[in-house]
Every structure is written in C-alpha cells, then in structure tokens.
N, C-alpha and C positions, 0 to 999 in steps of 0.2 A: 487284331481287333482289341479294344479295350475292355476289360472286365466291366459287367453291369455293376451299377452302384445304386443305392436307396436314393429316392429323390421325391421331393414334395414341392409343389408350386406355392411360392410365398404370395400371401395376400398383400396388395398394396393399396395405400389410401389416396395417393396423389393421381391426377389424371381423370379423364371422363370414364364412365362405364364403357368397357371394351378395350381398355388400355392394356397391353401386355409388354413384358420385357424380358430380355435374356440374351442368348448368343446363337446367332445363325451358323457360326463356325468357330471352332476352337483350334488354336494353333498347336502344331506339334503332335497332333493325335492321327495315328494311322487309321484311315477309314475302310469301309468294306470294298472300296475300289483299289485298295493298296496305294493310296496316295496321301500327301500331307500337305496342308496349307501352312505356309511360313508366315511369321510376322511381317507386316508390310505388303503382303500380296493384295489387299484390298484398298489400301491407301490412295492409289490414283483413281479407281473407279468410284470411290465415295466422293471425291472432289469432282469429278466429271458428272456425277449424277446429282450434284447439289446437295449431298448428304442424305438423299431420299430414294427409296425404291418401293414399288408396290408389293403388297403381301398378296399371294394367291394361294389357293388351296391345293396341296399336293402336286405342286408344279404345274397345275392347269392354268395356261395364260388366259384361257376364256373364262376363269373363275376368279376374278379379283375380289378380294375381301378386305381391303384396307390399305394402309400407307405406313412405312416405317421409317424412322430417322435412324442413321447409322453412324458409327464410329469405331475405330480400332482402339483397343487398349492392349495391355500385356497378355491377356487371357485369350482374346479372339475378336470376332466380329460382333460388337455389342449392338443391340438394337432397343428402341422404344417404338412400339407399334400401336396404331389405333385401328381397331376393327371397326368395319362398317356394320353396324347392327341394323341398318335399314335394308340390307339385303339378306335373303334367307340364309345362304351359306355362312355369311359372316356371324350371324346370330347363332347359328349351329356349332360353329367352331368355338365361339366364346363359351357357349353351354359346355361343349366337350372339355375345354380347358379347365374350367371351374369344377367339373366333375372328374377330372384326372385321367381321362382316356386319350387326351391329345396333350402330350408333354414335350415333343421334341420338334426340332427345327431343321430346315435344310435350305438349299439355295441352288439356283442354276446360274451358270457362267460360261465364259468362253476363256480358254487358255490363251494368254498373251505371252507369258515368259515362264518357263519351267525347266527343271534340271533333274535328270535321273541319277541317283546315287545307288552304287552298288553295295549290297550288304550280303551277309552269308545266306540270307533267305532269298536273295535275288534282287533285282532293281526295284526301287521305290522312288516314285515321281514326286518331287517337290514343286509346289506352285509357288512362283516367286511374284507374279503378277497376273491378275485375272480381270475380265470384264463382267461386272455382275449385272444380272437381269431382274432377279426378284429374289425374295426369300419366302419360305413356305412353312407353316406349321403342318406337321404330318402326324398321322396316327402313330402312338407309341409302338416302338420296335420296328419302325420303318425307316428312320433316318440312317444315312450312310455314316455319319459321324456320331457316335453314341454319346458324345459329350456335349452336343449341340442341343441346348435345352431352352425351354420357356422356364424362367426363374421367377417370375412375377405375374399376377393378374389383379386387376382392379374388380373386386368383388362386391363392394358396397354400392348400392344404386342411390341416385340422387333423392334426398328426402322429398316426400310429398306434402303440399300445403294442407294443413289441417284447419279447417274453419270452425271456430268455436260455436257451441250450440246456440248461443243468444244470437250471434250473427246469421246463422243458418235459419233461425226462426224468422228474422226480419227479412231475409232474402225470399223465404217462401212467401211471406205477406206480400212483398213487392211483386213477385212473379203472379200472384193471384189478382193483385190490384190492376196490373197492366191489361187484364182481360175484362176489366169493368169500366163502364162509361162514368165519366165524372161530371158533376153539376158545374164545377169550376175548377181552374188550375191556378186561379190567382192566390197568392199568399205573400204577406210581408213579414212573416215571422221568421226570425234567424233560425239557422240549424242547431245552434247551441254554441257554447264556449269552445275556443279551440282545445283540442285534446280530448273532447267528449263527443265525437262526431257520431258514434252509435246512437247515443241518447238523442241527438239532433234528428237522426234519420227515423228513429222510432216515433218521435213526436209528429214528424211529417206523414209518416204512414197512419198514424191516428187521424189526423186531419183529412187524408185522402179517403179513408174508409168512411168518414162521415159525409164526404161529398159525393158518394155513389149515387147514381140515380135511383130514385124510388118511385 
C-alpha cells in the first residue's frame, strides 16, 4: 500500500457546474488487491468505448450519476466528468466533492491480459490490458488505489440575471396593467429612439394607464 498524502481538491473555472476531473487509476501503484495497472492497459478500451464511460456511485451500476471523457497520460487514467445534477445522487456526490468527504476514484473492469511477477513479498499481478465498464467517485478511504483522486471540481455557479430596479418597476406596472380593461389599444406613437427602449416602454405604460376603463 502507498502511504497516505495530504490532498485538496482544486477549484476549476472551466466547464459546467458539476464538472470534475482527476485520475480514475494511477499506473505503477500497488493497490489493496495486490495488483498494479501498467501504462497502456486502458488504451484499447478507451478506443472501443469512444473515449467515454458512465460515472456511477460506488460501483453501483443501477446508480448512474454522469458521463466521463477518458485518456491515458504518463500518470494514469485521466478523466473529465460531468455529474448529472438533475438526479438526486449526482447532486449529492457533487456536494460531497465540494465539501471534501468524497475525494477518491475507482473503476470496474474485466481482465483481458495480465502477467504475474514474482517478488520477495510474493506474486504481484500486473494488468496489461483491461475492459473498462465505468468509473466511480467513492467515499474517502474506500478506493483500492490510494493515488486515484479527484483533482478538480467546478465550484462556481452560473451567474444569475440581475434586473435593474427601474426595469423591475416597469415590469411590475405591466403586470398590473394586464389585469385591467383598456378603453383602446390603438397607438401611433413610436416607442422611442433606438438605444432608449426602456424610456419608450415607460411612455407606452403611461398611455395604457390613462386608457384604463373608468
């Protein structure tokens, strides 16, 4: 087993809310199953899967929470995932990642090609090629590979539209007028000069108020 290390999820600015990134597996690390994934072991399955696999919660195939894009680099199985915030578990996992109690990653697979190497401590199985089914965020301390980590999470929410007070006042007037009968809706007065639409709307509202049934 690898020694524990200090870790902090980095905030990222790109992507939609719910975007996470990191490594679902790290090459050359002896995991809790006494196995090691070698570089290149995911290369074929990434191609066969079109570069994507589902994300599920704690390997529960019946609890999908998003989709991940995959690639191999020198360090391991790199991913960028989009959590589905429209499903309850996806939103819960996103909250757990931002709050720091979900930090680690795992994956399920089928052994396609492997080789056992003899060491002084016994045989260690090296995976040369695997068939990947999914990757999973897991509760901290439950990953078999202690180096497989979530390294980034999109924490900033999309900015909300702010309506200026003056426009809000005119919208409130319009809402009230829609519930009032009008004497006439005919008008030939232009809304106003281009670039001054709010003033034009205000003039029309003044006219409509004077046309209410009395």
